[in-house]
N, C-alpha and C positions, 0 to 999 in steps of 0.2 A: 540888572546892572549892579555891580558891587561898588564899594567905596573907592575913591580915587587912588588911595595908597595901598589897595589890596594887592597881594602878591600870590603868584601861582607857580606851579611846576608841571610842565607838560611832557616830562620824560623821566619815568621812574619804573623800576622793575621789582617784581616780587618773587616769591618761591614758585609761582606758576611757571617761571622760566629760570633765570639764573640769579635772582636776588636772594638775600638772606632773611628778609622779613615776609611774613604772610601778607596777603592783601589787607587784612584787618589791621595788622600791626603797622603797615605802611600808612594807612589812613589815620591811625592814631598818632603816628609821628607827624603827619602833616598838620593835624590839629595842634599838637604841641609846638610845632614850628611856625604857627600863626599863618598858615597858608589858607586861602579861601577856596582854592580848587587845585586838584592834581589830576593828571592823566596817567592811568596805568598802561604802560606801553611794553608789555612783556614780549619777548622774542617769539614771533611766529605762532602766538597763541593768544586767545582771549578767555581762557578758562578761568582766570582769576577775577574777571569782571563782576560776576554775580556777588561774590563775597565782598568785593570793593564797594559796590553799590549799597549793599546792606550796611556796611561799616560807615559809609558816607552819611547815610540817614541817621545813624546813631551818634556820630561825632560832629555832625553839622559841617561836613566838608563836601563841596561839590565834586563829583567824580565825572571826569570826561572820558568817554569810551576811547581807548587807544590801542595800538598794536605797533610793533616794529618788525618789518619783514625784510629778510636778507635777500637781496637781488643781485644779479650779475651786473658788473660795472666794467667800464673800459680798462680800469686797473684796480686790482683789489676787489672791493665789493661796494655795493650801493645799499645803504640801509634806508628803507622807506618807512616813515612814520605815517600811520593812518589815524585820523581823528573824527569824532562826532558822527560815526557811522551807526547803523542799526546792528546791534550785536546778534540779531536773529537772522541776518542775511545769509541765504543759502550760498550765494556766490562767494562770499568771504569765507564761510565755513569750508567750502570745497577747496579753496586755495590753501587755507591753513592746514587742512587735513593732508594735502599733498606734501606740504613742508614737514609735517610731523612724520609722515612715512619715510621721507628722505633722512630725517634725523635718526629715526629708529634703526634704519639700516646702517648708519654710520657708527653708532655707539658700539655694537659688538665688534666691529672691525678695529676700533680704537682699543678696546679691551684686549683683543687678540694681539695687536701690535705691542702693547705694553708687556704682555706675557712673554712674547718672543724676546723681549729685552731682559727677561728674568724677573719681572715685577708681577707678583701673583694677584693681579686685579681681576675680580670677578664681577660680572654684571649685576648679580644679586646684591652685592655689597654697595655698588654705585647706586642702584635703585633705592636701597634703604636710606642712603644719604640724601637722595633727591626727595624722598617722601612722596607727597601727592603731586609734586611738580614734574615737569618734563625733564628728562635726563639731559644734561649738557656738560660741557667741559669743566665748569666750576665744580661739579660733583666728582668728576674724575680727579680733579686737582686735590680735593679734600681726601679722596681715597689714597692718593699718592702720599699725602702728608701722614695719614693714619698708618700707612705701611712703611713709614720712615724712608721712603724713596726720595722725598723732598722735605726741606726744613719748613717751608711755608708755601702758601698758594702761589706767590710770585715765582718762586723757584720751580714749582711744578709746571707752570706755563712756560717759563723761559727754557727749561731744560728738556721738557718732554712734549707738552701738548699745545704750546703756542705755535704760531706760524713758522717759527724758526726751530721748533723743537724736533727731537729725533723721532718722536712717535706721531707727529702731526698728520692728520688725514683731512684733506680739503672737504669743506662742506658743500653739498649741492645747493645751489641758489636758484631762485625763481627769476624768470625773465622780467625785466622792469615793466613791460607792457601788461603782463598778467597781474602783477601786483597793483599797478595803477587801476586797471579795470576792476579788480575785485573790490578795492576800497571805494571807487566811484559807484559801482553797482550797489554797494551797501549804503549809498547816500553820504559818504564821507569825503574827507580832504586828504590827498596824499602829499607828503612833505619830505624833502630830502633831509635826513638826519646828519648832524655834526659834519657839515661840509668841509671843515678844516682837514679832516682825515683823508678825504679824497684828494684835496690839493697836495697834501704831503706825499701822495702816491703819484703825483705828476698829472693829475686830471685837471684840465682847465674847464671849470664849470660853465663858463659862458659859451663854450663850444658845444656843450651837450644839452644845456637847458632848453633851447628851442625844440629839440626833438622830444625831450621828456614832457614839455608843456603840451605838445601835440598829443601825447599819450594820455594826458590828464593830470600832470603834476600841478599842484596848487600853491606850494610854498617852500620856503627854506627855513631851517632851524638857525635863526640868527643869533639868539642868546643861548650860549652853551658854556659849560664849565671850562672847556679847554680853549675857548675863543678869547683872544686878547681884545682890548678896546679897538685896536686897529682892525682886527679880523671882523668884529661886529660892524664896524663902519663900512667895510668893503662888502660884506654880505647884505647889509641894509641897502647899499647902492644897487646891488644886483636885483634885489626884490623890487625896488622902484623901477629899474630899467626894464624888467621883464613883466611887470604887473602882477607880481606874486604876493602872497601873504607871508608874514613872518611869525614864527613861533619860537618857543624857548623852553629849555629845561635842563636839569642838572645831570641826567643820566645816572641817577642814584641806583646803586645796587646793594648798599650795605657792606657787609664784610668783604665781598670780592673787590670792592673799590673803596677802601676805608677812608681815603682822604676826601671823598666827595660827599657833601652833606645835602640832604634834601632841601630844595628851595634856594640854597646859596652856593652850591657847587664847592669850589675851593675857597669860598669866603666872600667873593665879590660879585656873585651872580644875583641879579634881580629881574624877575619876569613880571611885568605888570598885567593886571587882570584885563586891561583894555585889549590886549592881543586876542583874548578869548572872544570878546565881543566882535572884533574884526573878523575872526574866523567864522563865527556864526553868520555874519553878514555875507560871507563868501560862499555859503552853502547853496547848492542848487535849489531853486524853488520847485517844490513838488506840485504836480498837477492838481 
């Protein structure tokens, strides 16, 4: 149990996926931001967790095992956050390996599409930008900037590789039930990330929550950088109505989302430590 005024951030990304800070740098920033705990929730990978755990011990920051899995949704996509799981779970590793295979097959096709548009993007260059992390669209965006095809990351996404971009290639996503099963099999809690984005795509959450709960859904991300006070009240009411847990985080990425700060989002986000205590209380009791 931490102090009553302790703050946490349960949604942050590192260079293991599409963030600009290494896991160690992210944990160092968490310490400097006076956070008691953070969850590393990289997209479709948990490769950054060992480094984060080690940094957490050095800097005195509690590290919550996390991941963000891209799943199929009624409209757009469903991002599923997983928390407090066993990082050594074979079921979770198998599911994430499948996601990595899908990502790996998409990247060369994206590079080819850009070359067809006259932009000399080579996979080796993109891999160099990604370093030890998995290759994703933010790394393609940086390549486009370096090749003077875009003035900045935002233009690279808007013009070329975002969902409305001329070179966009849809990502293969996991079925929600498989994602829920993998997180549950690892002893963790599956949570719907940033529900506001689903609503903006016309998804009525209350129509889908019962089915997702049957599949194993445990909670909603109530506190989030893009959620207004009104949004948070609505999602808090849904949590109470359906007997779910609530979580919260900034969705910090660093340079790819420069306006979002770790712990405080756009400046007014506050996620209390008590949510983490409530999440632990919701974990299944092992035999």
